[in-house]
C-alpha positions as CSV (number, residue, x, y, z in Angstrom):
1,M,1.2,-13.1,1.0
2,F,1.5,-10.8,-2.2
3,H,-1.8,-8.9,-1.7
4,R,-0.7,-7.4,1.7
5,Y,2.2,-5.5,-0.3
6,L,0.0,-4.5,-3.5
7,T,-3.2,-3.7,-1.3
8,S,-0.6,-4.3,-1.8
9,L,3.9,1.4,3.2
10,C,2.2,7.8,10.7
11,L,5.0,9.4,10.7
12,L,7.7,10.0,8.9
13,L,11.7,9.6,10.1
14,L,13.1,12.2,8.0
15,S,12.4,16.0,8.3
16,G,13.1,18.6,5.5
17,W,9.9,18.1,2.9
18,S,6.7,19.7,2.3
19,M,3.5,17.5,2.9
20,A,1.7,20.6,0.7
21,D,3.8,19.4,-2.1
22,A,1.7,16.2,-2.0
23,T,-1.7,15.4,-3.4
24,L,-4.4,12.7,-4.3
25,I,-5.1,11.9,-7.6
26,P,-8.0,9.3,-9.1
27,Y,-6.8,6.6,-10.7
28,Q,-7.3,2.8,-12.2
29,A,-4.1,0.6,-12.3
30,D,-4.3,-2.9,-13.7
31,Y,-1.5,-5.3,-12.8
32,T,-0.6,-8.9,-13.7
33,T,1.5,-11.1,-10.9
34,E,3.6,-14.1,-10.7
35,W,3.4,-16.1,-7.7
36,K,5.4,-19.0,-7.1
37,V,3.4,-21.8,-5.2
38,G,5.8,-24.9,-4.8
39,W,7.3,-26.3,-8.0
40,F,4.6,-24.4,-10.2
41,S,3.4,-20.6,-10.8
42,I,-0.1,-18.9,-10.9
43,D,-0.7,-15.7,-13.5
44,I,-3.4,-13.1,-11.2
45,D,-5.0,-10.3,-12.5
46,A,-5.5,-7.5,-10.2
47,Q,-6.6,-4.0,-10.6
48,R,-6.3,-1.0,-7.8
49,T,-8.2,2.2,-7.9
50,L,-8.8,5.2,-6.1
51,K,-11.4,7.5,-6.4
52,Q,-13.1,10.3,-4.7
53,L,-16.3,10.2,-3.2
54,P,-19.4,13.3,-3.2
55,D,-18.6,13.4,0.9
56,N,-15.4,14.8,0.7
57,Q,-13.8,11.0,1.2
58,W,-11.9,9.1,-0.7
59,Q,-12.2,4.9,-1.7
60,L,-9.2,2.9,-2.3
61,S,-10.0,-0.4,-3.8
62,F,-7.9,-3.6,-4.9
63,H,-9.3,-6.8,-6.4
64,A,-7.2,-10.1,-8.1
65,E,-8.7,-12.7,-9.1
66,T,-7.7,-16.2,-11.0
67,G,-9.2,-19.3,-12.1
68,A,-8.6,-20.5,-8.3
69,A,-9.0,-17.6,-6.2
70,A,-10.5,-14.2,-5.7
71,L,-9.7,-11.2,-3.7
72,T,-11.3,-7.8,-2.9
73,E,-10.5,-4.9,-0.4
74,T,-11.7,-1.6,0.2
75,S,-10.8,1.4,2.3
76,V,-13.1,4.3,2.8
77,L,-10.8,7.1,4.1
78,S,-10.1,10.9,4.8
79,Y,-7.6,13.0,3.8
80,A,-5.8,15.8,4.7
81,N,-2.9,17.5,4.9
82,G,-0.9,14.7,3.3
83,R,-2.2,12.2,5.9
84,L,-4.4,9.5,5.0
85,W,-7.0,8.5,8.0
86,P,-8.6,5.3,7.2
87,Q,-12.4,5.0,8.2
88,H,-13.7,1.6,6.9
89,Y,-11.7,-1.2,5.3
90,Q,-13.1,-4.5,4.1
91,Y,-11.9,-7.9,3.2
92,R,-13.4,-10.9,1.1
93,A,-11.6,-13.7,-0.2
94,S,-11.6,-16.7,-1.3
95,G,-9.7,-20.3,-2.9
96,L,-6.3,-20.3,-2.2
97,F,-6.6,-16.1,-0.8
98,N,-9.3,-18.0,1.8
99,E,-9.0,-16.1,5.3
100,N,-11.7,-14.8,7.8
101,D,-13.8,-11.8,6.1
102,R,-13.1,-8.7,8.0
103,T,-14.9,-5.5,7.9
104,L,-13.2,-3.3,10.1
105,S,-13.9,0.1,11.7
106,F,-11.2,2.9,12.8
107,D,-12.6,4.9,15.4
108,H,-9.7,8.1,15.7
109,T,-11.4,9.2,18.6
110,Q,-11.3,6.3,21.3
111,Q,-8.0,5.0,19.3
112,R,-9.5,1.4,18.5
113,V,-10.4,-0.7,16.2
114,M,-13.4,-2.8,15.6
115,D,-14.4,-5.8,13.4
116,A,-18.1,-6.2,12.4
117,E,-17.5,-9.8,11.9
118,L,-16.7,-11.2,15.1
119,D,-19.8,-9.4,16.4
120,D,-17.9,-5.9,16.8
121,K,-14.7,-7.2,18.8
122,I,-12.7,-3.9,19.6
123,Y,-9.2,-4.0,19.3
124,S,-7.0,-1.5,21.5
125,N,-3.7,-2.6,19.9
126,G,-4.0,-0.9,16.9
127,W,-2.9,2.7,17.9
128,I,1.0,2.2,18.5
129,A,4.2,3.9,18.6
130,L,7.3,3.2,16.1
131,E,9.6,3.3,18.6
132,D,10.1,3.0,22.1
133,D,8.4,5.6,24.2
134,G,7.3,7.1,21.3
135,P,3.8,8.8,20.7
136,L,1.0,6.8,20.0
137,I,0.2,6.7,16.3
138,A,-3.0,6.0,14.2
139,P,-2.8,3.2,12.1
140,H,-2.7,2.6,8.4
141,D,-5.2,-0.2,6.7
142,N,-3.6,-3.1,4.6
143,L,-4.3,-0.7,1.4
144,T,-4.0,2.7,2.5
145,Y,-0.4,2.3,3.5
146,M,1.1,1.6,0.2
147,Q,-1.3,5.2,-0.9
148,Q,0.2,7.2,1.6
149,A,4.0,6.1,0.9
150,A,3.0,7.3,-3.0
151,L,2.1,10.7,-1.2
152,D,5.2,10.9,0.9
153,L,7.9,10.0,-1.9
154,A,5.7,12.9,-3.5
155,A,6.9,14.8,-0.9
156,G,10.5,14.0,-1.1
157,A,10.8,11.6,1.8
158,Q,13.3,8.9,1.9
159,E,12.5,7.0,5.2
160,F,9.4,6.4,6.6
161,A,7.4,3.8,8.8
162,Y,4.1,3.4,9.6
163,P,1.9,1.3,12.0
164,V,-0.3,-1.0,9.6
165,F,-3.5,-3.2,11.4
166,E,-2.9,-6.6,9.6
167,K,-5.7,-9.0,11.0
168,N,-6.2,-8.5,14.7
169,K,-3.1,-6.0,15.6
170,S,-0.4,-3.4,14.2
171,K,2.6,-3.9,13.3
172,V,5.4,-1.4,12.3
173,F,6.4,-1.4,8.2
174,R,9.8,0.5,7.7
175,F,10.6,1.6,4.3
176,A,13.9,3.4,2.7
177,V,14.4,4.4,-1.0
178,V,17.7,2.6,-2.1
179,A,18.2,4.1,-6.3
180,E,16.2,5.8,-9.1
181,E,15.8,3.5,-11.8
182,T,14.5,3.8,-15.4
183,L,12.3,1.1,-15.7
184,E,11.1,-0.9,-18.8
185,T,7.1,-1.4,-18.1
186,A,4.3,-2.7,-20.2
187,I,3.6,1.0,-20.7
188,G,7.1,1.7,-21.5
189,P,10.2,3.2,-20.0
190,L,9.0,5.1,-16.8
191,A,11.3,7.0,-14.2
192,T,10.9,5.0,-11.0
193,V,12.2,5.3,-7.5
194,K,13.3,2.0,-5.9
195,V,12.2,1.7,-2.4
196,Q,12.8,-1.5,-0.1
197,Q,11.1,-2.6,3.5
198,L,13.7,-2.8,6.0
199,R,13.0,-5.9,7.9
200,S,15.1,-7.5,10.8
201,S,16.3,-10.2,8.6
202,N,17.9,-10.9,4.9
203,K,16.1,-13.7,4.5
204,R,13.4,-12.2,2.7
205,Q,13.7,-9.0,0.7
206,I,10.8,-6.9,-0.7
207,F,11.5,-4.2,-3.7
208,A,9.0,-1.4,-5.0
209,W,9.6,0.5,-7.8
210,F,7.0,3.7,-7.9
211,S,6.7,5.6,-11.1
212,K,7.4,9.7,-10.6
213,Q,5.2,10.4,-13.9
214,H,2.3,8.8,-12.0
215,N,2.6,10.8,-8.8
216,Y,4.4,7.5,-7.4
217,T,1.8,4.9,-8.2
218,L,3.5,1.0,-7.4
219,V,4.6,0.1,-11.0
220,R,6.4,-3.5,-9.9
221,L,7.0,-5.1,-6.2
222,V,9.3,-8.1,-6.4
223,D,9.3,-10.4,-3.3
224,R,11.9,-12.4,-2.5
225,K,12.6,-15.3,0.1
226,D,15.9,-17.2,0.4
227,G,17.0,-15.9,-2.7
228,K,14.1,-17.3,-4.4
229,K,11.4,-15.2,-6.0
230,R,7.9,-15.5,-4.0
231,Y,5.8,-13.2,-6.3
232,Q,6.4,-10.4,-8.9
233,I,3.8,-7.6,-9.6
234,D,3.8,-5.5,-12.8
235,L,1.8,-2.7,-14.2
236,Q,-0.1,-3.3,-17.2
237,R,-2.4,-0.2,-17.5
238,I,-2.9,2.8,-15.8
239,D,-5.8,5.9,-16.3
240,M,-4.3,8.7,-15.0
241,Q,-2.9,12.1,-16.2
242,P,1.2,11.6,-16.1
243,L,2.9,14.0,-14.6
244,S,6.7,15.5,-15.8
245,A,9.1,13.1,-14.9
246,N,11.2,16.1,-13.9
247,E,8.4,17.9,-11.9
248,P,6.5,15.1,-10.2
249,D,4.9,17.6,-7.5
250,E,3.4,19.5,-10.7
251,Q,-0.2,19.1,-11.3
């Protein structure tokens, strides 16, 4: 589903960049999504918000709604040295997005994930290695990996990979920068970095564009399968102090 990639990208594969250059900046971004369902399409309004909490934690949230469906995701996370550490994740959906509710807690000491919606069921498969015989890596939730991608792009990464916990297990998501483009958007032309999700099969292709002027916030995502567009996400509005396109790391 589209929200997996919007909410929408822990360890970098390449070296030579400084995590000290990456930082979190609160924002609120509004999107529209064209989602293909069979022979017709559905237009969906969505909002993604990052805010700092009083206890030095952060809250990342996503809400999408149309007449036929609604979806809300919320992640409470900590942030240190350029790395996001999910603590609690909640998923609520209805209508076309209808799936089981999830309320996950990430225990970084015991390296396990617990779901309060399933009588505190414990998953011990959340911490996985990126490569065979590699060290176990703490997973991202369905929201934080995209925010981590923005941090890593701001720090200069060209390829990166994360374990992402989805529903009941973690999977490795891999990405690579493929281009830099000026993208025409609802808020004007933006200097962007184009990223592709690396997959074992070319039947499905996912590309995402991140704005240099807005701390590498997502501005467009396109998902195609067998050459046909499944959905496209486009930024409509963002509340964030813009950065210089030529100096993206300055605050």
